[in-house]
Every structure is written in structure tokens, then in C-alpha cells.
DOTOR-840134 format. One record per atom (N, C-alpha, C): chain; atom name; y, z, x. Coordinates in nm, 4 decimals. Example, Ala and Ser with C-alpha at 12.3 -4.5 7.8 and 13.67 -1.06 7.14 Angstrom:
BEGIN
+--------+-------+----------+----------+----------+
! cadena ! atomo !       py !       pz !       px !
+--------+-------+----------+----------+----------+
!      A !     N !  -0.5690 !   0.7800 !   1.3190 !
!      A !    CA !  -0.4500 !   0.7800 !   1.2300 !
!      A !     C !  -0.3300 !   0.7800 !   1.3200 !
!      A !     N !  -0.2250 !   0.7080 !   1.2850 !
!      A !    CA !  -0.1060 !   0.7140 !   1.3670 !
!      A !     C !   0.0030 !   0.7870 !   1.2900 !
+--------+-------+----------+----------+----------+
# end
This chain:
BEGIN
+--------+-------+----------+----------+----------+
! cadena ! atomo !       py !       pz !       px !
+--------+-------+----------+----------+----------+
!      A !     N !  -0.8326 !   1.7022 ! -10.2946 !
!      A !    CA !  -0.8470 !   1.6225 ! -10.1923 !
!      A !     C !  -0.9929 !   1.6400 ! -10.1100 !
!      A !     N !  -0.9894 !   1.5221 ! -10.0398 !
!      A !    CA !  -1.1214 !   1.5460 !  -9.9820 !
!      A !     C !  -1.1179 !   1.5537 !  -9.8448 !
!      A !     N !  -1.1629 !   1.6189 !  -9.7615 !
!      A !    CA !  -1.1629 !   1.6053 !  -9.6337 !
!      A !     C !  -1.1838 !   1.4694 !  -9.5550 !
!      A !     N !  -1.1070 !   1.4117 !  -9.4610 !
!      A !    CA !  -1.1327 !   1.2746 !  -9.4334 !
!      A !     C !  -1.1814 !   1.2689 !  -9.2530 !
!      A !     N !  -1.2252 !   1.1730 !  -9.2859 !
!      A !    CA !  -1.3526 !   1.2014 !  -9.1144 !
!      A !     C !  -1.2332 !   1.1333 !  -9.0561 !
!      A !     N !  -1.1292 !   1.0788 !  -9.0814 !
!      A !    CA !  -1.0553 !   1.0622 !  -8.9724 !
!      A !     C !  -0.9987 !   1.1643 !  -8.8688 !
!      A !     N !  -0.9791 !   1.0945 !  -8.7364 !
!      A !    CA !  -0.9450 !   1.2649 !  -8.6789 !
!      A !     C !  -0.7997 !   1.2670 !  -8.7025 !
!      A !     N !  -0.7427 !   1.3789 !  -8.6940 !
!      A !    CA !  -0.6154 !   1.4259 !  -8.7071 !
!      A !     C !  -0.5139 !   1.3973 !  -8.5942 !
!      A !     N !  -0.4002 !   1.4214 !  -8.6303 !
!      A !    CA !  -0.3461 !   1.3676 !  -8.5221 !
!      A !     C !  -0.3167 !   1.5025 !  -8.3994 !
!      A !     N !  -0.3463 !   1.5877 !  -8.4338 !
!      A !    CA !  -0.3222 !   1.7506 !  -8.3758 !
!      A !     C !  -0.4710 !   1.7480 !  -8.3219 !
!      A !     N !  -0.5903 !   1.6979 !  -8.3758 !
!      A !    CA !  -0.7394 !   1.6870 !  -8.2974 !
!      A !     C !  -0.7175 !   1.6053 !  -8.1728 !
!      A !     N !  -0.6408 !   1.4913 !  -8.2182 !
!      A !    CA !  -0.7007 !   1.3990 !  -8.0662 !
!      A !     C !  -0.6405 !   1.4669 !  -7.9260 !
!      A !     N !  -0.7505 !   1.4600 !  -7.8288 !
!      A !    CA !  -0.6896 !   1.5124 !  -7.7273 !
!      A !     C !  -0.6248 !   1.4134 !  -7.6931 !
!      A !     N !  -0.5030 !   1.4409 !  -7.5937 !
!      A !    CA !  -0.3659 !   1.4093 !  -7.5273 !
!      A !     C !  -0.4717 !   1.4130 !  -7.3981 !
!      A !     N !  -0.3352 !   1.3047 !  -7.3261 !
!      A !    CA !  -0.4111 !   1.2771 !  -7.1781 !
!      A !     C !  -0.3179 !   1.3912 !  -7.1035 !
!      A !     N !  -0.3663 !   1.4745 !  -7.0339 !
!      A !    CA !  -0.2640 !   1.5757 !  -6.9668 !
!      A !     C !  -0.3252 !   1.5411 !  -6.8030 !
!      A !     N !  -0.3333 !   1.4511 !  -6.7409 !
!      A !    CA !  -0.2972 !   1.4304 !  -6.6195 !
!      A !     C !  -0.2185 !   1.4807 !  -6.4595 !
!      A !     N !  -0.1167 !   1.5064 !  -6.5176 !
!      A !    CA !  -0.0293 !   1.6485 !  -6.5139 !
!      A !     C !  -0.0730 !   1.7527 !  -6.4512 !
!      A !     N !  -0.0928 !   1.8462 !  -6.5598 !
!      A !    CA !  -0.1890 !   1.9469 !  -6.5760 !
!      A !     C !  -0.3253 !   1.9644 !  -6.5420 !
!      A !     N !  -0.4078 !   1.8533 !  -6.5000 !
!      A !    CA !  -0.5036 !   1.8165 !  -6.4137 !
!      A !     C !  -0.4719 !   1.9003 !  -6.3198 !
!      A !     N !  -0.3900 !   1.7693 !  -6.2266 !
!      A !    CA !  -0.4049 !   1.8451 !  -6.1089 !
!      A !     C !  -0.2906 !   1.9232 !  -6.0378 !
!      A !     N !  -0.2066 !   1.9815 !  -6.1662 !
!      A !    CA !  -0.1733 !   2.0909 !  -6.1334 !
!      A !     C !  -0.2332 !   2.1981 !  -6.1216 !
!      A !     N !  -0.3092 !   2.2377 !  -6.2100 !
!      A !    CA !  -0.4361 !   2.3202 !  -6.2134 !
!      A !     C !  -0.5243 !   2.3550 !  -6.0808 !
!      A !     N !  -0.5630 !   2.3045 !  -5.9901 !
!      A !    CA !  -0.6525 !   2.3028 !  -5.9016 !
!      A !     C !  -0.5182 !   2.3712 !  -5.8109 !
!      A !     N !  -0.3998 !   2.2941 !  -5.7785 !
!      A !    CA !  -0.2594 !   2.3581 !  -5.6335 !
!      A !     C !  -0.2752 !   2.4920 !  -5.7153 !
!      A !     N !  -0.2437 !   2.5263 !  -5.8446 !
!      A !    CA !  -0.2268 !   2.6438 !  -5.8814 !
!      A !     C !  -0.2969 !   2.7941 !  -5.8016 !
!      A !     N !  -0.4531 !   2.6909 !  -5.8249 !
!      A !    CA !  -0.5553 !   2.7789 !  -5.8162 !
!      A !     C !  -0.5870 !   2.7682 !  -5.6163 !
!      A !     N !  -0.5023 !   2.6801 !  -5.5695 !
!      A !    CA !  -0.5357 !   2.7084 !  -5.4330 !
!      A !     C !  -0.4548 !   2.7875 !  -5.4097 !
!      A !     N !  -0.3054 !   2.7972 !  -5.4880 !
!      A !    CA !  -0.2272 !   2.8630 !  -5.3935 !
!      A !     C !  -0.2041 !   3.0478 !  -5.3879 !
!      A !     N !  -0.2578 !   3.0518 !  -5.5719 !
!      A !    CA !  -0.3064 !   3.1750 !  -5.6237 !
!      A !     C !  -0.4343 !   3.2423 !  -5.5013 !
!      A !     N !  -0.5503 !   3.1677 !  -5.4284 !
!      A !    CA !  -0.6112 !   3.2464 !  -5.3228 !
!      A !     C !  -0.5486 !   3.2553 !  -5.2025 !
!      A !     N !  -0.4511 !   3.1446 !  -5.2085 !
!      A !    CA !  -0.4203 !   3.1161 !  -5.0401 !
!      A !     C !  -0.3144 !   3.2845 !  -5.0535 !
!      A !     N !  -0.2216 !   3.3319 !  -5.1583 !
!      A !    CA !  -0.1526 !   3.4729 !  -5.1765 !
!      A !     C !  -0.2421 !   3.5728 !  -5.1639 !
!      A !     N !  -0.3992 !   3.5541 !  -5.2361 !
!      A !    CA !  -0.4903 !   3.6819 !  -5.2578 !
!      A !     C !  -0.5035 !   3.6872 !  -5.1083 !
!      A !     N !  -0.5657 !   3.6340 !  -5.0394 !
!      A !    CA !  -0.5647 !   3.6263 !  -4.8987 !
!      A !     C !  -0.4570 !   3.6751 !  -4.7848 !
!      A !     N !  -0.3784 !   3.6345 !  -4.8352 !
!      A !    CA !  -0.2363 !   3.7236 !  -4.7390 !
!      A !     C !  -0.2450 !   3.8104 !  -4.7535 !
!      A !     N !  -0.2390 !   3.8376 !  -4.8649 !
!      A !    CA !  -0.2262 !   3.9902 !  -4.9138 !
!      A !     C !  -0.3396 !   4.0781 !  -4.8754 !
!      A !     N !  -0.4533 !   4.0429 !  -4.9104 !
!      A !    CA !  -0.5264 !   4.1144 !  -4.8099 !
!      A !     C !  -0.5364 !   4.1455 !  -4.6717 !
!      A !     N !  -0.5045 !   4.0269 !  -4.6195 !
!      A !    CA !  -0.4897 !   4.0197 !  -4.4825 !
!      A !     C !  -0.3998 !   4.1624 !  -4.4415 !
!      A !     N !  -0.2584 !   4.1377 !  -4.4833 !
!      A !    CA !  -0.1660 !   4.2138 !  -4.5087 !
!      A !     C !  -0.1799 !   4.3934 !  -4.5082 !
!      A !     N !  -0.2862 !   4.3852 !  -4.6145 !
!      A !    CA !  -0.3196 !   4.5403 !  -4.6511 !
!      A !     C !  -0.4455 !   4.5540 !  -4.5633 !
!      A !     N !  -0.4732 !   4.4827 !  -4.4786 !
!      A !    CA !  -0.5543 !   4.5420 !  -4.3831 !
!      A !     C !  -0.4860 !   4.6078 !  -4.2998 !
!      A !     N !  -0.4641 !   4.5254 !  -4.2244 !
!      A !    CA !  -0.3304 !   4.5195 !  -4.1441 !
!      A !     C !  -0.2631 !   4.6633 !  -4.1263 !
!      A !     N !  -0.1741 !   4.6371 !  -4.2348 !
!      A !    CA !  -0.1223 !   4.8154 !  -4.2853 !
!      A !     C !  -0.2277 !   4.9474 !  -4.2976 !
!      A !     N !  -0.3536 !   4.9284 !  -4.3384 !
!      A !    CA !  -0.4315 !   5.0173 !  -4.3492 !
!      A !     C !  -0.4684 !   5.0547 !  -4.2047 !
!      A !     N !  -0.5235 !   4.9682 !  -4.1660 !
!      A !    CA !  -0.5244 !   4.9789 !  -4.0291 !
!      A !     C !  -0.4411 !   5.0471 !  -3.8998 !
!      A !     N !  -0.2852 !   5.0006 !  -3.9294 !
!      A !    CA !  -0.1804 !   5.0813 !  -3.9005 !
!      A !     C !  -0.1870 !   5.2651 !  -3.9022 !
!      A !     N !  -0.2331 !   5.2771 !  -4.0567 !
!      A !    CA !  -0.2362 !   5.3806 !  -4.0875 !
!      A !     C !  -0.3436 !   5.4909 !  -4.0252 !
!      A !     N !  -0.4611 !   5.4169 !  -4.0399 !
!      A !    CA !  -0.5731 !   5.4880 !  -3.9743 !
!      A !     C !  -0.5699 !   5.5217 !  -3.8133 !
!      A !     N !  -0.5202 !   5.4527 !  -3.7443 !
!      A !    CA !  -0.4523 !   5.4395 !  -3.6090 !
!      A !     C !  -0.3506 !   5.5686 !  -3.6040 !
!      A !     N !  -0.2777 !   5.5837 !  -3.6624 !
!      A !    CA !  -0.1887 !   5.6849 !  -3.6229 !
!      A !     C !  -0.2439 !   5.8170 !  -3.7108 !
!      A !     N !  -0.3028 !   5.8331 !  -3.8189 !
!      A !    CA !  -0.4029 !   5.9534 !  -3.8637 !
!      A !     C !  -0.5127 !   5.9633 !  -3.7314 !
!      A !     N !  -0.5770 !   5.8851 !  -3.6715 !
!      A !    CA !  -0.6324 !   5.9571 !  -3.5409 !
!      A !     C !  -0.5468 !   5.9546 !  -3.3762 !
!      A !     N !  -0.4668 !   5.9015 !  -3.3931 !
!      A !    CA !  -0.3606 !   5.9776 !  -3.2831 !
!      A !     C !  -0.3129 !   6.0697 !  -3.3154 !
!      A !     N !  -0.2873 !   6.1436 !  -3.4375 !
!      A !    CA !  -0.1994 !   6.2672 !  -3.4869 !
!      A !     C !  -0.3508 !   6.3666 !  -3.4484 !
!      A !     N !  -0.4653 !   6.3705 !  -3.4898 !
!      A !    CA !  -0.6176 !   6.4235 !  -3.4551 !
!      A !     C !  -0.6128 !   6.4556 !  -3.3431 !
!      A !     N !  -0.5952 !   6.3092 !  -3.2354 !
!      A !    CA !  -0.6379 !   6.3461 !  -3.1096 !
!      A !     C !  -0.5536 !   6.4560 !  -2.9985 !
!      A !     N !  -0.4224 !   6.4394 !  -3.0626 !
!      A !    CA !  -0.2953 !   6.4884 !  -3.0394 !
!      A !     C !  -0.3223 !   6.6858 !  -3.0219 !
!      A !     N !  -0.3783 !   6.6786 !  -3.1541 !
!      A !    CA !  -0.4067 !   6.8252 !  -3.2203 !
!      A !     C !  -0.4849 !   6.9036 !  -3.1272 !
!      A !     N !  -0.6259 !   6.7704 !  -3.1350 !
!      A !    CA !  -0.7353 !   6.8394 !  -3.0401 !
!      A !     C !  -0.6964 !   6.8522 !  -2.9040 !
!      A !     N !  -0.6550 !   6.7703 !  -2.8731 !
!      A !    CA !  -0.6010 !   6.7706 !  -2.7198 !
!      A !     C !  -0.4995 !   6.8838 !  -2.6930 !
!      A !     N !  -0.4303 !   6.9040 !  -2.7631 !
!      A !    CA !  -0.2907 !   7.0633 !  -2.7352 !
!      A !     C !  -0.3596 !   7.1863 !  -2.7575 !
!      A !     N !  -0.5026 !   7.1967 !  -2.8564 !
!      A !    CA !  -0.6219 !   7.3492 !  -2.8859 !
!      A !     C !  -0.6880 !   7.3423 !  -2.7582 !
!      A !     N !  -0.7449 !   7.2329 !  -2.7007 !
!      A !    CA !  -0.8041 !   7.2808 !  -2.5741 !
!      A !     C !  -0.7269 !   7.2749 !  -2.4110 !
!      A !     N !  -0.5477 !   7.1722 !  -2.4452 !
!      A !    CA !  -0.5038 !   7.2272 !  -2.3677 !
!      A !     C !  -0.4991 !   7.3870 !  -2.3376 !
!      A !     N !  -0.4660 !   7.4649 !  -2.4762 !
!      A !    CA !  -0.4380 !   7.6244 !  -2.4854 !
!      A !     C !  -0.5305 !   7.6826 !  -2.4109 !
!      A !     N !  -0.6597 !   7.6324 !  -2.4890 !
!      A !    CA !  -0.8000 !   7.6855 !  -2.4139 !
!      A !     C !  -0.7944 !   7.6972 !  -2.2987 !
!      A !     N !  -0.7917 !   7.5902 !  -2.2191 !
!      A !    CA !  -0.8158 !   7.5951 !  -2.0616 !
!      A !     C !  -0.7064 !   7.7068 !  -2.0026 !
!      A !     N !  -0.5590 !   7.6608 !  -2.0474 !
!      A !    CA !  -0.4793 !   7.7564 !  -1.9943 !
!      A !     C !  -0.5248 !   7.8250 !  -2.0468 !
!      A !     N !  -0.5360 !   7.9362 !  -2.1160 !
!      A !    CA !  -0.5663 !   8.0864 !  -2.1262 !
!      A !     C !  -0.6474 !   8.1111 !  -2.0301 !
!      A !     N !  -0.7823 !   8.0324 !  -2.0597 !
!      A !    CA !  -0.8793 !   8.0768 !  -1.9356 !
!      A !     C !  -0.8500 !   8.1345 !  -1.8685 !
!      A !     N !  -0.7726 !   7.9849 !  -1.7773 !
!      A !    CA !  -0.7041 !   7.9787 !  -1.6197 !
!      A !     C !  -0.6477 !   8.1082 !  -1.6199 !
!      A !     N !  -0.5266 !   8.1709 !  -1.6936 !
!      A !    CA !  -0.4633 !   8.2872 !  -1.7100 !
!      A !     C !  -0.5276 !   8.3711 !  -1.6907 !
!      A !     N !  -0.6485 !   8.4271 !  -1.7577 !
!      A !    CA !  -0.7569 !   8.5262 !  -1.7768 !
!      A !     C !  -0.7986 !   8.5267 !  -1.5815 !
!      A !     N !  -0.8391 !   8.4125 !  -1.5667 !
!      A !    CA !  -0.9472 !   8.4457 !  -1.4421 !
!      A !     C !  -0.8207 !   8.4492 !  -1.3173 !
!      A !     N !  -0.7088 !   8.3867 !  -1.3253 !
!      A !    CA !  -0.6114 !   8.4606 !  -1.2466 !
!      A !     C !  -0.5776 !   8.5837 !  -1.2350 !
!      A !     N !  -0.5699 !   8.6531 !  -1.3396 !
!      A !    CA !  -0.5353 !   8.8011 !  -1.3781 !
!      A !     C !  -0.6577 !   8.8812 !  -1.3057 !
!      A !     N !  -0.8045 !   8.7989 !  -1.3078 !
!      A !    CA !  -0.9342 !   8.9057 !  -1.2600 !
!      A !     C !  -0.8847 !   8.8951 !  -1.1495 !
!      A !     N !  -0.9167 !   8.7711 !  -1.0708 !
!      A !    CA !  -0.8852 !   8.7811 !  -0.8668 !
!      A !     C !  -0.7556 !   8.8372 !  -0.8687 !
!      A !     N !  -0.6577 !   8.8601 !  -0.9554 !
!      A !    CA !  -0.5356 !   8.9701 !  -0.8788 !
!      A !     C !  -0.5855 !   9.0831 !  -0.8871 !
!      A !     N !  -0.6288 !   9.1478 !  -0.9512 !
!      A !    CA !  -0.7035 !   9.3049 !  -0.9890 !
!      A !     C !  -0.7997 !   9.3054 !  -0.8708 !
!      A !     N !  -0.8376 !   9.1600 !  -0.8586 !
!      A !    CA !  -0.9466 !   9.2335 !  -0.7149 !
!      A !     C !  -0.9265 !   9.2244 !  -0.6167 !
!      A !     N !  -0.7814 !   9.1214 !  -0.5852 !
!      A !    CA !  -0.7246 !   9.0995 !  -0.4511 !
!      A !     C !  -0.6635 !   9.2606 !  -0.4875 !
!      A !     N !  -0.6026 !   9.2804 !  -0.5634 !
!      A !    CA !  -0.5380 !   9.4230 !  -0.5535 !
!      A !     C !  -0.6229 !   9.5427 !  -0.4612 !
!      A !     N !  -0.7224 !   9.5285 !  -0.5307 !
!      A !    CA !  -0.8569 !   9.6537 !  -0.5318 !
!      A !     C !  -0.8725 !   9.6278 !  -0.3620 !
!      A !     N !  -0.9271 !   9.5388 !  -0.3196 !
!      A !    CA !  -0.9414 !   9.4869 !  -0.2078 !
!      A !     C !  -0.8438 !   9.4895 !  -0.1202 !
!      A !     N !  -0.7136 !   9.5270 !  -0.1419 !
!      A !    CA !  -0.5813 !   9.5143 !  -0.0412 !
!      A !     C !  -0.6422 !   9.6943 !  -0.0568 !
!      A !     N !  -0.6147 !   9.7595 !  -0.1616 !
!      A !    CA !  -0.6415 !   9.9065 !  -0.1483 !
!      A !     C !  -0.7536 !   9.9631 !  -0.0597 !
!      A !     N !  -0.9054 !   9.8838 !  -0.0844 !
!      A !    CA !  -0.9878 !   9.9130 !   0.0278 !
!      A !     C !  -0.9599 !   9.8975 !   0.1632 !
!      A !     N !  -0.9304 !   9.8098 !   0.1905 !
!      A !    CA !  -0.8551 !   9.7385 !   0.3487 !
!      A !     C !  -0.7905 !   9.8958 !   0.3815 !
!      A !     N !  -0.6507 !   9.9311 !   0.2831 !
!      A !    CA !  -0.5637 !  10.0201 !   0.3157 !
!      A !     C !  -0.6252 !  10.1790 !   0.3529 !
!      A !     N !  -0.7242 !  10.1955 !   0.2697 !
!      A !    CA !  -0.7838 !  10.3194 !   0.2833 !
!      A !     C !  -0.9260 !  10.2985 !   0.4411 !
!      A !     N !  -0.9478 !  10.1985 !   0.4246 !
!      A !    CA !  -1.0433 !  10.1588 !   0.5627 !
!      A !     C !  -0.9583 !  10.1687 !   0.7114 !
!      A !     N !  -0.8417 !  10.1043 !   0.6602 !
!      A !    CA !  -0.7163 !  10.0902 !   0.7879 !
!      A !     C !  -0.7058 !  10.2575 !   0.8166 !
!      A !     N !  -0.6831 !  10.3372 !   0.7326 !
!      A !    CA !  -0.5884 !  10.5070 !   0.7269 !
!      A !     C !  -0.7326 !  10.5548 !   0.7774 !
!      A !     N !  -0.8799 !  10.5501 !   0.7615 !
!      A !    CA !  -0.9641 !  10.5831 !   0.8441 !
!      A !     C !  -1.0032 !  10.5250 !   0.9878 !
!      A !     N !  -1.0169 !  10.4036 !   0.9885 !
!      A !    CA !  -1.0317 !  10.4145 !   1.1437 !
!      A !     C !  -0.9221 !  10.4250 !   1.2209 !
!      A !     N !  -0.8441 !  10.4633 !   1.1841 !
!      A !    CA !  -0.7046 !  10.5148 !   1.2480 !
!      A !     C !  -0.7338 !  10.6470 !   1.2429 !
!      A !     N !  -0.7671 !  10.7422 !   1.1790 !
!      A !    CA !  -0.8281 !  10.8854 !   1.1803 !
!      A !     C !  -0.9326 !  10.8694 !   1.2549 !
!      A !     N !  -1.0635 !  10.7912 !   1.2610 !
!      A !    CA !  -1.1620 !  10.8083 !   1.3387 !
!      A !     C !  -1.1588 !  10.7540 !   1.4927 !
!      A !     N !  -1.0180 !  10.6304 !   1.5551 !
!      A !    CA !  -0.9706 !  10.5836 !   1.6937 !
!      A !     C !  -0.9651 !  10.7855 !   1.7007 !
!      A !     N !  -0.8499 !  10.8327 !   1.6311 !
!      A !    CA !  -0.7736 !  10.9127 !   1.7056 !
!      A !     C !  -0.8355 !  11.0735 !   1.7363 !
!      A !     N !  -0.9593 !  11.0245 !   1.6687 !
!      A !    CA !  -1.0901 !  11.1498 !   1.6828 !
!      A !     C !  -1.2363 !  11.1092 !   1.7228 !
!      A !     N !  -1.2116 !  11.0151 !   1.8283 !
!      A !    CA !  -1.2765 !  10.9143 !   1.8149 !
!      A !     C !  -1.3363 !  11.0285 !   1.9994 !
!      A !     N !  -1.4835 !  11.0201 !   2.0600 !
!      A !    CA !  -1.5352 !  11.0656 !   2.1446 !
!      A !     C !  -1.6334 !  10.9696 !   2.1998 !
!      A !     N !  -1.6811 !  10.9794 !   2.2980 !
!      A !    CA !  -1.7685 !  10.9423 !   2.3751 !
!      A !     C !  -1.9080 !  10.9309 !   2.3001 !
!      A !     N !  -1.9372 !  11.0180 !   2.2190 !
!      A !    CA !  -2.0527 !  11.0080 !   2.1502 !
!      A !     C !  -2.0819 !  10.9914 !   2.0093 !
!      A !     N !  -1.9886 !  10.9986 !   1.9879 !
!      A !    CA !  -1.9630 !  10.8971 !   1.8324 !
!      A !     C !  -1.9581 !  10.7959 !   1.8360 !
!      A !     N !  -2.0699 !  10.6358 !   1.7188 !
!      A !    CA !  -2.0350 !  10.5417 !   1.7231 !
!      A !     C !  -1.9351 !  10.4664 !   1.5801 !
!      A !     N !  -1.8751 !  10.6037 !   1.5516 !
!      A !    CA !  -1.8332 !  10.5527 !   1.3880 !
!      A !     C !  -1.8060 !  10.4181 !   1.3624 !
!      A !     N !  -1.6327 !  10.4598 !   1.5156 !
!      A !    CA !  -1.5241 !  10.3412 !   1.4874 !
!      A !     C !  -1.5602 !  10.1983 !   1.5269 !
!      A !     N !  -1.6815 !  10.1746 !   1.5415 !
!      A !    CA !  -1.7366 !  10.0641 !   1.5346 !
!      A !     C !  -1.7781 !  10.0405 !   1.4358 !
!      A !     N !  -1.8827 !  10.1331 !   1.3522 !
!      A !    CA !  -1.9121 !  10.0865 !   1.1995 !
!      A !     C !  -1.8028 !  10.0284 !   1.0992 !
!      A !     N !  -1.7114 !  10.1383 !   1.1106 !
!      A !    CA !  -1.6086 !  10.1189 !   1.0275 !
!      A !     C !  -1.4796 !   9.9967 !   1.0537 !
!      A !     N !  -1.5005 !   9.9599 !   1.1507 !
!      A !    CA !  -1.4614 !   9.8352 !   1.2171 !
!      A !     C !  -1.5325 !   9.7037 !   1.1973 !
!      A !     N !  -1.6642 !   9.7138 !   1.1722 !
!      A !    CA !  -1.7149 !   9.6436 !   1.1597 !
!      A !     C !  -1.7228 !   9.6312 !   0.9567 !
!      A !     N !  -1.6842 !   9.6930 !   0.8719 !
!      A !    CA !  -1.6914 !   9.7666 !   0.7684 !
!      A !     C !  -1.5746 !   9.6938 !   0.6910 !
!      A !     N !  -1.4208 !   9.7084 !   0.7872 !
!      A !    CA !  -1.3007 !   9.6735 !   0.7540 !
!      A !     C !  -1.3030 !   9.4874 !   0.8084 !
!      A !     N !  -1.3851 !   9.4279 !   0.8954 !
!      A !    CA !  -1.3559 !   9.2752 !   0.8826 !
!      A !     C !  -1.5064 !   9.2197 !   0.7930 !
!      A !     N !  -1.5671 !   9.3095 !   0.7599 !
!      A !    CA !  -1.6036 !   9.2183 !   0.6450 !
!      A !     C !  -1.5619 !   9.2490 !   0.4604 !
!      A !     N !  -1.4639 !   9.3545 !   0.4368 !
!      A !    CA !  -1.3676 !   9.3296 !   0.4002 !
!      A !     C !  -1.2640 !   9.2200 !   0.3994 !
!      A !     N !  -1.1791 !   9.2373 !   0.5803 !
!      A !    CA !  -1.0615 !   9.1628 !   0.5722 !
!      A !     C !  -1.1367 !   8.9879 !   0.5039 !
!      A !     N !  -1.2693 !   8.9615 !   0.5308 !
!      A !    CA !  -1.3542 !   8.8888 !   0.5334 !
!      A !     C !  -1.3576 !   8.8258 !   0.3364 !
!      A !     N !  -1.3818 !   8.9263 !   0.2973 !
!      A !    CA !  -1.4085 !   8.8871 !   0.1514 !
!      A !     C !  -1.2510 !   8.8956 !   0.0715 !
!      A !     N !  -1.1521 !   8.9855 !   0.1350 !
!      A !    CA !  -0.9752 !   8.9220 !   0.1051 !
!      A !     C !  -0.9817 !   8.8050 !   0.1510 !
!      A !     N !  -0.9942 !   8.7639 !   0.2872 !
!      A !    CA !  -0.9745 !   8.6272 !   0.2553 !
!      A !     C !  -1.0540 !   8.4803 !   0.1760 !
!      A !     N !  -1.1571 !   8.5314 !   0.1648 !
!      A !    CA !  -1.1747 !   8.4075 !   0.0382 !
!      A !     C !  -1.1601 !   8.4451 !  -0.0789 !
!      A !     N !  -1.1443 !   8.5415 !  -0.0918 !
!      A !    CA !  -1.0585 !   8.5832 !  -0.2613 !
!      A !     C !  -0.9110 !   8.5202 !  -0.2749 !
!      A !     N !  -0.8520 !   8.5361 !  -0.1509 !
!      A !    CA !  -0.7142 !   8.4463 !  -0.0986 !
!      A !     C !  -0.7484 !   8.2736 !  -0.1318 !
!      A !     N !  -0.8214 !   8.2170 !  -0.0122 !
!      A !    CA !  -0.8720 !   8.0641 !  -0.0473 !
!      A !     C !  -0.9022 !   8.0534 !  -0.2156 !
!      A !     N !  -0.9337 !   8.1187 !  -0.2956 !
!      A !    CA !  -1.0309 !   8.0981 !  -0.4377 !
!      A !     C !  -0.9032 !   8.1363 !  -0.5160 !
!      A !     N !  -0.7932 !   8.2117 !  -0.5022 !
!      A !    CA !  -0.6924 !   8.2019 !  -0.5989 !
!      A !     C !  -0.6192 !   8.0699 !  -0.5437 !
!      A !     N !  -0.5813 !   8.0981 !  -0.3972 !
!      A !    CA !  -0.5237 !   7.8721 !  -0.3871 !
!      A !     C !  -0.6478 !   7.8388 !  -0.4994 !
!      A !     N !  -0.6870 !   7.7781 !  -0.4555 !
!      A !    CA !  -0.7484 !   7.6895 !  -0.5734 !
!      A !     C !  -0.6891 !   7.6669 !  -0.7006 !
!      A !     N !  -0.7271 !   7.8131 !  -0.7508 !
!      A !    CA !  -0.6601 !   7.8072 !  -0.8974 !
!      A !     C !  -0.5426 !   7.7744 !  -0.9184 !
!      A !     N !  -0.4486 !   7.7541 !  -0.8247 !
!      A !    CA !  -0.2795 !   7.7625 !  -0.8475 !
!      A !     C !  -0.2805 !   7.6094 !  -0.8048 !
+--------+-------+----------+----------+----------+
# end
């Protein structure tokens, strides 16, 4: 058998008019689907990142609020201790002033000094009260 130079029926190109038209349509459809999937994936990923950022911000905010609250409570305790100290000083000055007034004579001017000191302490007490009101 000698090979023939004439084309065999299997070697003859067939006309594929339908296949050639369908191929660009499938290609275009494939890319449209891929773009849609990409857009959807981007949207869902951005939503996921947004949720994570919100959780982190909530955690940071809660920590900062706790720190501020703790600082506020410490300042309030310090102010209360100062107020108690000032009230005890005022009480002792009142007792001393009463004693001095009872024992005062025309020769001494101690009662005026004590009264001046008492007024200074009262002013300081008023200032502390104002500061505590501001903290509240």
C-alpha cells in the first residue's frame, strides 16, 4: 500500500460555522461570570474587614473607657481624702477659735489670727468642693 496524496475524509476540514460563533459567546460569558465573582468576592471581603475593624475599635474603646473610669475614681478618692482632711482641720480650728474666744483678753490678738486662718481653710474647702462637683 502506497500512501495516497489525496486527502482522506478525516483530514478534510469541516465547516464549523456554529462552533466558531459559539466560541466567542462562551468566552464572553466566562469573563462576565469571572468579573461578577470578583466583584462579589471583593464586596464580601470588604464587609468582613469592616466587621473586624469595628470589633477592634469596640475593644480599644472599651479599654480606654475603663482606663478613664479608673483614673476618675482614683481622683475622686484623692479629692475625698483631701476633703476629709480639710474638714478635720476646720473642726480643730473651730475648737481652737472657740477656746481662744473664751480665753481672749484685750492684750492678745490671737483670735483674729485664728479667724483669718479659719477663713483661709474654708476657702480651700470651697475650692475642693467645686473641683469635686466638676469631677462628678
